[in-house]
C-alpha positions as CSV (number, residue, x, y, z in Angstrom):
1,M,-35.8,-2.0,-2.5
2,E,-37.5,-5.1,-3.8
3,V,-39.9,-7.0,-1.5
4,K,-40.4,-10.7,-2.2
5,T,-43.6,-12.3,-1.3
6,L,-43.9,-16.0,-0.5
7,N,-46.1,-17.9,-2.8
8,F,-47.1,-21.3,-1.3
9,D,-49.2,-22.3,-4.3
10,R,-46.4,-22.6,-6.8
11,Q,-44.2,-25.6,-7.3
12,A,-40.6,-25.5,-6.2
13,T,-38.0,-25.2,-9.0
14,P,-35.4,-28.0,-9.3
15,S,-32.7,-25.9,-7.6
16,E,-35.1,-25.1,-4.7
17,S,-36.2,-28.7,-4.3
18,R,-32.7,-29.9,-3.9
19,S,-32.3,-27.7,-0.8
20,L,-35.5,-28.9,0.7
21,Q,-35.2,-31.7,3.1
22,T,-37.8,-34.0,4.5
23,V,-37.7,-35.0,8.1
24,P,-39.3,-38.2,9.0
25,A,-41.9,-37.9,11.6
26,T,-40.9,-39.5,14.9
27,P,-43.6,-40.8,17.1
28,V,-44.1,-38.7,20.2
29,R,-43.7,-40.7,23.4
30,D,-46.6,-40.5,25.7
31,N,-45.3,-39.9,29.2
32,S,-48.7,-39.8,30.8
33,Q,-48.2,-43.3,32.2
34,P,-45.4,-43.9,34.6
35,N,-42.6,-46.2,33.7
36,H,-43.3,-49.4,35.6
37,Q,-39.8,-50.7,35.6
38,I,-38.5,-47.6,37.4
39,N,-41.4,-47.9,39.9
40,T,-40.5,-51.5,40.6
41,V,-36.8,-50.7,41.2
42,L,-37.7,-47.8,43.5
43,G,-40.1,-50.0,45.4
44,Y,-37.4,-52.6,46.0
45,V,-35.0,-49.9,47.1
46,A,-37.6,-48.4,49.4
47,V,-38.1,-51.8,51.1
48,A,-34.5,-52.9,51.1
49,L,-32.9,-49.8,52.6
50,P,-34.8,-49.9,56.0
51,I,-34.2,-53.7,56.2
52,I,-30.5,-53.3,55.6
53,F,-30.4,-50.4,58.1
54,V,-32.1,-52.5,60.9
55,L,-30.0,-55.6,60.2
56,S,-26.8,-53.5,60.4
57,V,-27.8,-51.9,63.7
58,I,-28.7,-55.4,65.1
59,G,-25.4,-56.8,63.8
60,Y,-23.4,-53.9,65.3
61,R,-25.0,-54.3,68.7
62,Q,-24.2,-58.1,68.7
63,Y,-20.6,-57.3,67.7
64,R,-20.3,-54.8,70.6
65,T,-21.9,-57.3,73.0
66,H,-19.4,-60.0,71.9
67,L,-16.5,-57.6,72.3
68,L,-17.6,-56.5,75.8
69,R,-18.0,-60.1,77.0
70,Q,-14.5,-60.9,75.7
71,Q,-13.1,-57.9,77.6
72,I,-15.0,-58.9,80.8
73,A,-13.6,-62.5,80.5
74,K,-10.1,-61.2,80.1
75,L,-10.4,-58.9,83.1
76,E,-11.8,-61.7,85.2
77,R,-8.9,-64.0,84.3
78,M,-6.5,-61.2,85.2
79,W,-8.3,-60.6,88.5
80,R,-8.1,-64.4,89.3
81,L,-4.4,-64.5,88.6
82,S,-3.7,-61.4,90.8
83,S,-5.8,-62.7,93.6
84,Q,-4.1,-66.2,93.5
85,S,-0.7,-64.6,93.5
86,K,-1.6,-62.6,96.7
87,K,-2.6,-65.8,98.5
88,I,0.7,-67.5,97.9
């Protein structure tokens, strides 16, 4: 059995050099600093969600108050009609 040793000092033959590929070095992105654009968006969302929630609760309560007042007015009109018809 023949053992081949690697010789790094010798030059590559033409057939070997064709199979070698060079890979361009890509710059490594330094993620040590946070992405400010993402932080800005998260900040807006963190502020907007509670505001939207509070406004929707206030709007729903106003809607229910309006509905209740309409129902009360309708019942009062019905009561007046029934009380007037009893007087006649």
